[in-house]
C-alpha positions in Angstrom: 34.3 16.4 -33.9 32.3 16.4 -30.7 32.0 19.5 -28.9 35.1 18.7 -25.6 33.4 15.6 -22.8 33.9 17.5 -20.1 33.2 14.8 -18.0 34.6 12.6 -19.4 37.9 14.2 -19.9 37.9 14.7 -16.0 38.1 11.0 -15.8 41.3 10.3 -18.1 42.8 13.8 -17.1 42.3 11.5 -12.8 43.8 8.9 -13.9 47.0 10.8 -15.4 46.9 12.1 -11.6 46.1 15.7 -13.4 43.4 18.0 -12.4 41.8 20.2 -14.6 39.5 23.2 -13.9 36.2 24.7 -15.7 35.4 24.5 -19.3 37.1 26.6 -21.5 39.8 26.8 -18.8 41.3 23.5 -20.8 42.1 21.7 -23.9 42.6 18.6 -25.0 43.8 17.3 -28.5 45.0 14.2 -30.7 47.9 14.0 -32.2 49.4 11.5 -35.0 53.4 11.2 -34.2 56.2 9.4 -35.6 55.7 5.4 -35.1 60.2 6.7 -33.8 60.2 6.5 -30.5 63.1 8.6 -30.5 61.1 11.3 -33.0 58.1 10.8 -30.3 59.6 12.2 -27.4 61.5 14.3 -29.2 58.5 16.6 -30.6 56.6 16.0 -26.8 59.1 18.4 -26.0 58.9 20.4 -28.5 55.4 21.4 -28.1 55.3 21.5 -24.9 58.4 24.6 -25.1 56.1 26.5 -27.5 53.0 25.5 -25.1 55.0 28.0 -21.7 56.0 30.5 -24.9 52.2 31.1 -24.9 52.5 30.9 -21.1 49.8 27.6 -21.7 50.5 24.6 -18.7 51.2 21.3 -20.8 49.8 18.7 -17.8 49.6 15.9 -19.7 49.8 13.3 -22.8 48.1 10.3 -22.8 48.3 7.0 -24.9 45.3 7.1 -26.9 43.1 3.3 -26.9 43.1 2.2 -30.6 41.4 -1.5 -31.0 42.7 -2.0 -35.1 41.8 -5.5 -35.0 38.3 -4.7 -33.4 37.4 -2.5 -36.1 39.0 -5.0 -39.2 41.0 -1.8 -40.6 42.4 -2.6 -44.0 45.9 -3.1 -45.0 46.4 0.7 -46.3 45.1 1.8 -43.1 47.1 0.5 -41.3 50.2 0.5 -43.2 49.9 4.3 -43.1 48.8 4.9 -39.2 50.2 6.9 -37.1 51.1 7.0 -33.7 47.9 8.2 -31.7 48.7 10.4 -28.6 46.5 12.8 -26.7 47.4 16.3 -25.6 46.3 18.1 -22.3 47.0 21.9 -22.4 45.8 23.8 -19.1 46.1 27.6 -18.1 42.6 28.9 -20.0 40.5 31.5 -18.1 37.1 30.9 -19.3 35.9 33.4 -21.3 39.1 34.5 -22.2 39.8 33.8 -25.9 43.5 34.7 -25.6 43.8 30.4 -24.5 42.3 29.5 -27.4 44.3 31.8 -29.6 47.8 30.8 -28.0 47.0 26.9 -28.5 46.5 28.6 -32.2 50.1 29.8 -32.5 51.5 27.4 -30.6 49.7 24.0 -32.8 50.9 26.1 -35.9 54.5 26.4 -35.2 54.2 23.1 -33.9 53.3 21.3 -36.9 55.7 24.0 -39.2 58.1 22.4 -37.2 56.8 18.6 -37.2 56.6 19.2 -41.4 60.0 20.6 -41.6 61.9 18.2 -38.9 59.7 14.8 -40.4 59.3 15.3 -43.8 58.6 11.7 -45.1 56.2 11.3 -41.3 52.4 12.2 -40.1 53.0 15.2 -37.8 49.4 16.5 -37.4 47.0 18.0 -34.3 43.7 17.0 -35.2 42.5 19.7 -32.9 42.8 21.8 -30.5 40.4 24.0 -28.7 38.4 24.1 -26.3 35.4 23.9 -27.0 35.7 20.9 -29.8 37.9 17.7 -29.9 38.5 15.4 -33.2 38.7 11.7 -33.3 39.3 10.5 -36.7 41.6 8.4 -39.2 41.2 6.0 -43.0 38.1 4.5 -41.2 34.7 3.1 -42.1 31.7 4.4 -40.9 31.2 1.1 -39.2 35.4 1.4 -38.2 34.9 4.4 -36.2 33.2 3.7 -32.9 35.3 0.2 -32.3 39.1 1.3 -33.3 38.5 4.6 -30.7 36.9 2.7 -27.3 36.9 6.9 -26.5 33.9 6.8 -28.6 31.3 4.4 -26.4 32.8 5.7 -23.0 29.2 6.0 -21.3 31.0 9.2 -20.2 31.6 10.4 -23.3 28.6 12.8 -23.2 28.7 16.6 -26.1 25.4 18.5 -27.3 27.0 18.1 -31.1 28.1 15.4 -33.5 30.5 16.6 -37.3 30.6 13.3 -38.6 31.9 13.2 -42.2 32.8 9.9 -44.6 35.5 11.7 -46.6 36.2 9.7 -50.6 39.5 10.8 -51.5 38.4 13.7 -55.3 41.7 15.4 -55.5 44.4 14.3 -53.1 45.6 11.3 -51.9 43.7 10.0 -49.2 45.6 9.8 -45.1 45.2 9.7 -42.2 45.2 13.5 -41.7 43.4 14.5 -44.7 40.7 12.5 -43.1 37.0 15.2 -42.2 36.2 16.8 -39.4 38.6 18.9 -39.8 39.4 21.8 -37.3 36.1 23.6 -37.4 34.1 22.3 -40.4 33.5 18.9 -42.7 32.9 19.6 -46.2 31.1 17.7 -49.2 31.5 18.2 -52.8 35.1 19.9 -53.9 36.3 23.4 -54.5 37.3 24.8 -58.0 38.8 27.8 -57.7 41.6 26.2 -54.9 44.4 27.1 -57.3 43.8 30.6 -56.8 42.5 31.0 -53.7 45.2 29.6 -52.2 47.3 31.5 -54.6 45.8 34.4 -53.0 45.8 33.4 -49.3 50.4 33.7 -49.5 49.7 36.6 -51.6 48.1 38.8 -49.2 50.4 37.3 -46.2 52.8 40.1 -46.9 49.8 42.9 -46.7 48.8 40.6 -43.1 47.8 42.4 -40.2 46.0 41.8 -36.8 45.5 43.5 -33.3 45.5 39.9 -31.6 48.9 38.7 -33.0 50.9 42.1 -33.6 54.5 41.4 -34.8 53.8 37.5 -34.2 51.8 37.4 -36.8 54.2 35.8 -38.9 54.6 33.4 -37.2 51.2 31.9 -38.3 52.4 31.3 -41.8 51.9 29.7 -43.8 48.8 30.2 -43.5 47.4 27.7 -45.7 49.2 24.2 -44.7 51.3 22.6 -47.8 50.0 19.3 -49.0 46.2 19.8 -47.4 43.0 18.7 -50.0 41.1 21.8 -51.2 39.2 21.0 -47.5 41.8 21.5 -45.2 42.6 24.3 -47.4 39.0 26.1 -46.2 39.7 24.9 -42.9 43.1 26.5 -42.6 41.4 30.2 -44.0 38.7 30.2 -42.0 40.5 28.9 -39.1 42.5 32.2 -39.6 39.2 34.7 -39.9 37.9 32.8 -36.2 40.2 33.8 -34.3 42.0 37.2 -35.8 38.3 38.1 -34.6 35.6 37.4 -36.3 32.9 35.2 -36.4 32.3 31.9 -37.5 29.1 32.9 -39.6 31.2 35.8 -40.7 33.7 33.9 -41.8 31.3 31.4 -43.5 29.7 34.6 -45.5 32.8 36.4 -46.6 34.6 32.7 -47.5 31.0 31.2 -49.3 28.5 34.5 -50.4 25.8 34.1 -52.0 24.9 34.9 -55.4 24.7 39.1 -54.5 25.7 40.8 -57.7 22.4 39.8 -60.2 19.9 39.5 -57.5 18.0 42.9 -57.5 15.1 41.8 -54.5 18.3 41.6 -51.6 18.6 43.9 -49.4 20.8 47.0 -50.2 23.1 46.8 -46.6 23.3 42.8 -47.8 24.5 44.0 -50.5 27.0 46.3 -49.8 28.4 44.0 -47.2 28.8 41.4 -50.0 30.9 43.8 -52.3 33.2 45.1 -49.7 34.2 41.7 -48.6 34.2 40.8 -52.1 37.3 42.9 -52.3 39.3 41.3 -49.0 38.8 37.4 -50.2 37.9 35.7 -53.5 34.1 33.4 -53.1 35.9 29.3 -52.3 33.5 29.1 -55.5 32.4 25.1 -56.5 29.4 22.7 -55.9 30.1 22.3 -52.3 27.8 21.7 -48.9 30.2 22.9 -45.8 28.9 21.7 -42.3 30.9 23.8 -39.8 30.8 24.1 -36.0 33.0 26.5 -33.4 31.2 24.8 -30.3 28.9 27.0 -29.2 27.7 27.2 -33.1 27.2 25.0 -35.8 25.4 24.6 -39.1 25.7 24.7 -42.6 26.4 26.6 -46.2 25.8 25.0 -49.9 26.9 27.1 -52.7 25.9 29.5 -54.6 24.7 27.6 -57.4 23.0 24.4 -54.8 25.0 21.9 -56.5 25.3 19.7 -53.2 22.2 18.2 -51.5 21.8 19.1 -47.7 18.3 18.4 -45.8 17.3 19.0 -42.4 14.9 17.8 -40.0 13.8 19.7 -36.5 12.2 17.6 -33.9 9.6 17.5 -31.2 12.5 16.9 -28.5 14.5 19.2 -29.6 17.5 17.5 -31.5 18.6 18.7 -35.3 19.2 16.9 -37.9 21.4 17.3 -41.4 22.8 15.6 -43.5 23.2 15.3 -47.7 20.7 12.7 -47.6 17.6 12.0 -45.8 17.2 9.1 -44.0 20.4 8.8 -42.4 19.5 8.1 -39.2 16.4 6.7 -38.5 13.9 9.5 -37.1 10.1 8.5 -36.5 7.9 10.9 -39.0 5.9 11.6 -35.7 7.9 13.3 -33.5 9.2 15.4 -37.1 8.7 19.2 -35.6 10.2 20.8 -39.8 12.2 19.4 -42.2 14.0 21.8 -45.1 16.6 21.6 -48.1 19.2 24.1 -47.6 18.6 26.9 -51.0 21.3 27.7 -53.0 24.3 30.1 -51.1 22.1 29.8 -47.6 22.9 29.2 -44.5 21.5 26.8 -42.0 23.1 27.4 -38.3 21.9 26.2 -34.3 22.5 28.1 -31.3 23.8 27.0 -28.3 23.1 29.2 -26.4 19.5 30.5 -26.9 18.6 27.5 -27.7 17.3 28.0 -31.5 17.6 27.6 -35.1 18.2 30.7 -36.7 17.2 31.8 -40.1 19.2 33.0 -42.4 17.6 35.8 -43.9 18.1 37.1 -40.0 21.6 35.9 -39.2 23.1 37.6 -42.5 20.4 40.8 -42.2 22.7 41.1 -38.4 26.1 41.3 -39.4 24.7 42.7 -42.8 23.6 45.9 -40.9 26.9 46.0 -38.6 29.0 48.2 -39.9 28.8 50.3 -42.1 29.8 48.9 -45.5 27.8 51.6 -48.0 29.6 54.5 -46.8 32.6 53.1 -46.9 32.0 51.7 -50.2 30.8 55.1 -51.4 33.9 56.8 -50.0 36.5 54.2 -50.8 35.7 52.3 -54.0 38.1 53.1 -56.7 37.2 51.8 -60.1 39.8 52.1 -63.8 36.7 54.5 -64.5 37.5 57.2 -62.4 41.8 57.3 -62.8 42.3 60.1 -65.7 42.5 58.9 -69.0 45.7 60.5 -69.5 48.8 59.2 -70.3 50.3 58.9 -67.9 47.7 56.7 -66.9 47.5 54.4 -69.5 50.9 53.4 -69.0 50.7 53.0 -65.1 47.8 50.5 -66.4 49.8 49.0 -69.3 53.0 48.3 -66.9 51.2 46.8 -63.9 49.3 44.7 -66.6 52.9 43.5 -68.4 53.7 43.5 -64.3 50.7 40.8 -63.3 50.5 38.7 -66.3 54.0 37.2 -65.9 53.6 36.9 -61.8 53.6 34.0 -60.0 52.8 33.1 -57.0 54.3 29.5 -55.2 
């Protein structure tokens, strides 16, 4: 995953006779389609209609150059390889979030149509956003650049790169399940996955958003079927982002610190976590998650600190974070700062401000943003607040009985 490479994007678009606007007004995304040409054309036509319905312009399709022989990919990857193409979309205005929201809705509808119409094929959009671009596949790190010559083009420039070599743990490996996902990469496992997915399905009945209004059901299912735990996390993170939350706040909701017994935690931050615990249960497990939206890039470690994450900051203003040291060669004399993520802590780089934001600073900012303590005092309801009369007891018994037998598919 890289930032949208503007210089490279202009070049490939001009080769197709397409003129792009300034950064933020267009998007390019890699798309996996069935090998059958007729199916490809039908899906492309559907995608054009869905984008048009969002007020966006499909500017063109580009066949992504690939070199399977040069990359020496294995027979399993070759046999499962989809057709790889690139969609170019325009119609946005710089700084207008409605563009990304429209891309999100169109992509969700397109992939749902693909799953229903071509259940035995891969129909998958790797990314479709104005700020980031993803190239991925069933490839080893050494195969990635030979396979995608685009990544070796001198005009392909980016201020960030997120790279993950995923070894499949709880799902069967496939081209679409390769990482990075659309906004994050994940090292580890989400042990609470079944409950997390079930709760997100249950919430769809009451989900509401000012940004999407009556069309919010077009985004369902929020968690797409057949995803890995990482893919499911990414689906929910994207939903929170597109609904108006920031990247940092969304991550704090999904992977909170162990706040309940931390007596040294500032009250504002405790109130933030307690309030949001009523909206979103933790996505818990041994996990190190890297995330970006093009504006920020960061990483967070699970509350128990069961996965390693180490970082370097250099004197020439480079930041490197990986699960181990030594992933990239760094001259020790050039190291300005180094450290490792602590349990539940977040690592964040703000490219607009050009600095590394400390965990305490960024979390206190969001904790003080709204009166969470006041909201809890006014609206929190506990079982002990209920009158212990017979009707209440019977109601709770009936509620327990109903919940005990409730099954959410």
